[in-house]
N, C-alpha and C positions, 0 to 999 in steps of 0.2 A: 392964254389957255392952258388948263392942266394938260400933263402929257399922260395918255391912256398907257397903263402897264398891261402887256398880253396876259392873256389867261392860259396857264399851262394845266392842261387834262392830264396827269400822270398815268391814270387808269387806261386812258385810250393809246398813250405813247409807251404803255407796259411791255409789250412785245419788242420794241426797238430799243427800249433802255436795259432791256435783259440781254440782249446782244451786245450793246455797248459796254454794260458792266462786266460782263465775261471777257470781253477784249481786254478791259483795263486790268482785271484779275490775272489773265493769261500773262499779260505785260509784266506785272509785279512779281508773280512767282516764277516767271522765266529767271530771275537773280538767284533763285535759291534751289531750284530742281535742276538736277543734271540729267535725269532721263527725260528727254524733250517729249517723250510719247505720252506721258502723263499730262502734258498741256493739251496735249489732242484730245484726251477722255475728257479733261476739265472744260475744253471748248464743245464737246458734245452734250454734257450735262447743261451748259448754259443754253444751247440750242434746244434741248429739250424742254426746259422751263420756258422758253419763249414759245414753242409749238403749244404746251399745254395752256398758256395765257392767251394764244390766239384762239383755241377752241373755245375757251370760256367767255371770250368777247363776242362769238357768234350769238350768244343769246342776248346781246344788248343792242340797242338802238343807236344808229348811227351818230358819232359825237365829234365836234371840232377837237382836236389835240392840242392846237396851238392857234388861237383865234380863228382866222379862216384861211390859213396857209396849210394845214394839215388836217385830215380827218381819218378817223376809223370807220372805215363802213365795211360792207360785205366784200367788196372789190378789194380793197388793201388787205383784208385777212386774209382771203383766199390767195392772194399773190405771196403774202408773208409764208403761208405754208409752202409754196413752190420755193422760195428763196431759202427757207430753214431747212427742207428737204434736201435740196442741192448742196448747202453748205454742209450737213450731216454726212452724207453719201461722199463727198470730197475730202472731208477731214478723215473718214475711215480709210479711203485710199491713201492719203498722205501719209498716215501713220506707220504703214508699212513701206509704202514707195519711197519715202525720204531717207527712211533707214537704208533701204537698198541702196540708194543713190549717194549715202553719205550726207545727207543735205539736211539732217534732222536740226531745225532751228525754232527757237520759240516765237520769233518775231513772225515766222510763217503764220501760225494760227491768229495772230493778233491781226495780220493785215487781212487775211481772210474775213474774220469776223465784222472788223469795220467796213469792208466792203459790201458784207452782207446787209450792215445797217443802213450802207448808202442805197442799195437795192431796195430796202424796205421804205425808206424815205421817198424815193421815187414814186413807188406805188401808192403812198398815201397824200402826196403832196397835190394841193390844189390850187398853186401858184407856180408862175413859170420861174421864178427866183429859187424856190424851195427845190423844185425839178433840177435846175443846174446845179445846187449845191449837192444833192443826193447823187446826181451823176458824177460830179467830181471826187465826191467820197469814195463811190464804187471805183472809179476809174484809176485814181492814184494808187491804191491798193494793187490793183489788177497789173498796172504798169509794172511795179515793183516785183509782183508774183511771177509774172512772165519772164522777167531776167532773173529769178531767183538762182539758178543753177550758174553761177560764176565761172565755173569750169568748162562750161560749154558755149563756145562761140555763137551757136544756133540760138541758145537762150537769151543770150545779151541782144543779139539782132531781134529776137522777137519782141523783146522789151522796148527796143528804140522804136521799131515800126509802129508797134502798137502806140506808144507815147505820141510819136510825131504825128500819125493819122488821126489819133484820138483827139489831140489837141485841135487838129483842124477841124474836126467834126464839132466841137464844143465851140469854135468861133463861129460857124454856121449856126448853131443854135442861138448863141447869144445874139447875134445880128438878127436873127429872126424874131426874138424875143423883143429885142429893142424896137424893130420895126412895128410890131403889134402894140407895143406899149404907146409908141409915137402915134398910131392911128386910132387906138381907144383911149388911152389914159388909164389902161389897167394893165397888171399881170396876174390878178386873180382870174381863174378858168371861168367861174361862174358868172364873175362880172362882165367879162368878155363875151360870155354867151348871151347875156342879156343886153349887151350892146348891140349884138348882131342880131336884130330883130326888125321885122318889117314895121313895127310901130315907131321905131327911131330911125328908120330909113338908112340904116348903115349896112347894107348887104352887098355893096359893090365897090368897097374902097380898095383901090389898086394896091396902096401901100400895106393894107392888111392881107391881100393875096400874096405879095411877094414875102411878107413875112412869114405867111403859112408854108409857102414853098421853102423857106430856108430852114424852118423848123423841121419840115419832113426830110430834107436831106440830111440834117444832123441826126435824127433818129434812123434813118436808112443806114448812115456808117455804124450806128451802134448795134444795131440788128442784124449788120453784114449782108444789107440787100444789094443785089446788083444794080448798077454797076459801082457802088461803093464798099465792094468786099474786098479788096485788094490786099487789104492788111490781114485778113482772116486766116489763109492757108499759112504764111510764115510764122504769124503769132501763133496759131495753135499749134503747129508742128514742132516749132522751136521751144516752146514753153514745158515745164515739166508736164507730166501726163496728167498729175493730180490737179493742177491749175487748169490744164485744158479742159478737163472735165467740168470744172467749176465754172469757166467763164463761158463755155460754150451753151451753157444752161441758165447760169444765173444772169449773166449781162445781157443776154438776149430777151430774157423774160423781163428784166427792169425796162428795157428800151422798149417793149411793148406795153408794158403796164402804164408808162408816161403817155405814150403814143395815143392808145387807144383813149385815156380818159381826156386828153388834150382834144381830140377830134370829137368825141361824143358830147362833151360838155360845153367847150367853147365853140365848135363849128357844126353843132347839130342842125342849124337853120342857115347858116351862110356857107357859100361855097362849097356845099355837100356833093353835088355833083362833079365839080372840079376835082375835090380830093379822093372822091371815090373812084374816078377814073385814074387818077394818077397812081393811087393805092392798087388797083387792080391790073395795071400795066406792070407795075414794078413787082407784083406777086407773080405775073407769067414770066418775066424776064429773069427774076432771081429763081424761081424753080428750074427753068430750062438750063440757063448758065449755070447753077450749081451742080445739077445732075450731069450735064455734058463734060463738064470739067473732071468731076468724080471720076468718070469712066476711064480717065487716060491715068489714073493714079496706080502706082505699084506699091506705096507705102500705106499701110491702114490707117495709121493716124491721120495722114494728110488727106486721104480719101474721105474719113469722118469730117475732117474740116470743111470741104467741099459739100459733103452732105448736109452740114449744118447750115450752110448757105442756101440749100434746096429748101431745107425745113422751115427757113424763114419766109419763104415764098409760100409755102403751104398756109403758115398762120397768117401771112398777110391777107390771104383769101377770106378768112375770117374777118380782118379789119376791114375788107373792102366791102362787106356786106352791110356794114353800118346799122346794124339791129342789135337787140340784146341777145338772140340767138348766136349772131357773129360773135358777140364778146363772150357769152358762156363756152362757145366752141374754142375760142382763143385759149381760156382758162384750162379747159379739159385737155387741149392739145399740149400747152406747156407742162402740165402736171406729169402727163404720160411721157412727154419727152425726157423729163428730169430722171426718170429711171431707166428707161431702154437705152439712153445714150450714155449716161453715167456708167451704166452697166457695162456698156461696150467698152469704155474708156477704162474701166477696171480691169478687164481681160487684157487690154493692151499694156497696162501698167504690170501684170505678171509676166507676159511674154517679153517685153522690152528689156534688153540686157544692159548691164550696169554702165556700160560706157557709150550707148547708144542713143539716138534720139528718134523714137517711134519704133515701128518693126515692119519689115516687108511681107508681102503675101507669102512668100516663101516660108517665112518663119512659123506659118501655121499649117504647113504641109503635115498631115497625119496627126495633127492635134487630137483627134478622137482616139487613137490609138495610144498616144502617150498620157493626155489627161482627158479622159471621156466627158467628165462632168462639166471642165471647162470648156471645152468645145460645144457641148450641149447648150451651155448658158449664152455663149457667144452665137450660136445658131439662133436661138429664140430672139436675141435682139436684133440681128440682122433681119429675120424674118417680119419683126415687128417694126421696125424702121422703115421696112419695104412696104408695109400696110397690109400684109396677109393675115387674114383671120386664122384662129380666133384670139389674137393678141391685141393688146390695146392700141397699139399704133393703127390698126384698121379702123377702129372707132373714132380716133382723133382726126384722121383724114376724112372720114365719112361726115362728120359733124361740122368741119369747115366746108367741105363741098356742097353739104346740103342747105347751109347758110346762104352760099352764093346761089344756088338754084332758086331759092325762095325769093330772091330779089331780082331774078330775072338775069342773073350772071351765069346761065347755064356754059357760056363758051368758056368761062375760066374754071368750073368745074372739070370740063373736058381736057383742058390743058393740064389740070392737076393730076386726072386719072391717067393720061399719056406720060407724065413725067413720074409717076411711081411705077408704072411700068418700065421706064429707062432705068430707074434707080435699081430694079431687081437684078440688071447684069451685074452692077458692081457688088451690091450687098451679097446675093447668091455666090459670086466668085469667092469670097473668104469660106463659106459653107463648102463649097467645091473642094477647096485647098484642104480643109480640115478632114473631110470624109473621104475624099476619092484621091488623094496623091498621097505618096510613100512619105514616111517622116524621115528618111535619110538625107534628104535635101535641108529640111529644117535643122537638122542636129548638125550638120556640116555648116549651116550659115549661123548657127547659135554657138558654135564651139561646143556642143554638146552641153551646153549651160543647162543646170537642171530648172525645172519649172516649180517653184515653191508656193504654195497657197497659204498666207497668213490668216491669223483668226481675223482681223478687220477686213482684209480683202474677201474672206469667205461670206463675212456677215453682209457687205456690201453686194455681193454677188446673188446671195439667197434672197435678201430683200428684193432686189431688182427683178429677179426670175420671179417670185412670187407674185408681185404686183402688177408685172408684165403679162403673166397667165391670169392671174385672177380677175383683174379689172378688163381683160379681154372676153373671159367668160361671162363676167357678172360686172359691166360698167355703170350699173345704177348708182352706187354709192359716191363715185366720182362726179356723175351726172347731177345728182342731188347737191353736192359740195359745191360745184361750180355754179350751180343755178342760184347760190346765194350771192353771187359776185355783182351785187346791183350797186349803183352810185347812191352815195349819199346825198 
């Protein structure tokens, strides 16, 4: 019997290939370039090319990129833009941040780009094996990046905790995939979906149900859902701030990209009620746990780490809806979250002292007097993350809550609204520090260190502020974009 050679659709894979080629070029030029910041700009160029290619592909029909294990459809392309945006903003932060911390190394940008390609493969994957490969490509780079600051014990601890618990999550995912393969004979998502149909009478296989449960646990680790979020505060706090900005959005988005496709393609007929209830409960617990823990934090970076857990809960509300509206709301929320959350971490990168990890609330006292525009930007991000109009964060929460109401999960939307009110206490505490406290305490805490805004950080903040305000006032372009996120 002749061996079938897989068909490779280079055009459909062009965005991923652009990022991988850029990573290879950065690795090559690293040998010859002394000013490593230039490698950051080269990374931005490659990400820009990938973004242009992604926009061009929106005008084409969904196409398999590698037989039936990868696909280029609207869903994957919208997520590509989330990943590219996240990577580009994180690179802009890193160009300045790494210089200030004396950490400027070429391998940083190579690892970030390879991690980005892993995220893109997860969004395009239509097979459990490819999802796992994308997951590991993404994770291995992030493990190293989290521990990138070898002079900080906290950074090494962050990398180790992320690695150990990440490997634990991968084991759950693999075991779940193995059980699903044993139950169905397939690892392809669509083939499993066809197997779980009334015609085949395969809607109540207990082995498949256990496999699905283990997959959900694996994904819950990756998106930092309660009670699988224990790695998040230490990993986010100890990692270099530019890395935290990247993985707080990128890794979360990649986990949701794979989770939603698995549930909506393979389990849209089987165990729907089971996984909807499980995800809804997970969403409620995650929102509440993240927000309550964030209330007690005095370090802004750690506070945003717990806040990231809470936002995973809000996004899970859209997943629990199990409708196209729910999928679109997840896409909208993640794109909005990329700008407002990375913008907030950009401010932390500016405030953070050279020898410190993160910054305390006291460091922000009187920031409106010392750096009024920086304080204004941080205030806008805090208000948007709270969900206050007219900023884009308001629309993100409105869409995921509406998706829940449409499927008679109003109780989950109510829990979300209550949690948004709780989050206002810690988000607005930052605003209060900046505008209502004397700068004397901050100057003493920071040893009177000057606050310098570099060009790349300024661009990051400006882009984040503009998008946060513009899409808050006029969300239609993002709504139209996310509506293209249909499955192939």
